[in-house]
Every structure is written in structure tokens, then in C-alpha cells.
N, C-alpha and C positions, 0 to 999 in steps of 0.2 A: 256371449263369450263361452267358450268351451271350458268345461271343468278343469281339464289339464292345463289350460292357459292360466286359470285362476290359481291352481297349485303352483305353477312356475312363478307367477307374480308373487305369491305368498312366500315362496322360498327366497326370492330376490329381496323381498322386504325384510325377511328374517336375517339374511346375510348382512344387510346394511345396518340392521338394528336401529331403526328409527325410533324416536321418542314415542312413548305410549300414547300421548295426546295426538300425535300425528296419525297413528293407526286408528285411533278413535274417530278422528276427523274423516279419514278415508271410509271407515265403516258407516259413519253417519251419512256421508255423501252418497254412498252406494245404496243405503237403505232408503234415503229420500228419493233417489232416482227410481227405485222399485215402486214406491208409492205413487210417484208422478206418472210413471209409465204403467 
């Protein structure tokens, strides 16, 4: 994923204002994917 795409996705997430636990789940999933790959 290109960093600009990550920034765009982050902006979309912020605009929707998801619950903190949802963001934490996304972060955890992304981190786990990094370790697996």
C-alpha cells in the first residue's frame, strides 16, 4: 500500500469517527499482518 493511500484511508476513518476500539482492532490486525508477512 502506498503511504498516500494510507493517509487517505486514515482521513476517511477520521471523518466517520469510528469507536477507538475499532481503530485499535484495525491497528492490531495490521500489526499482526506485518509480523506474519
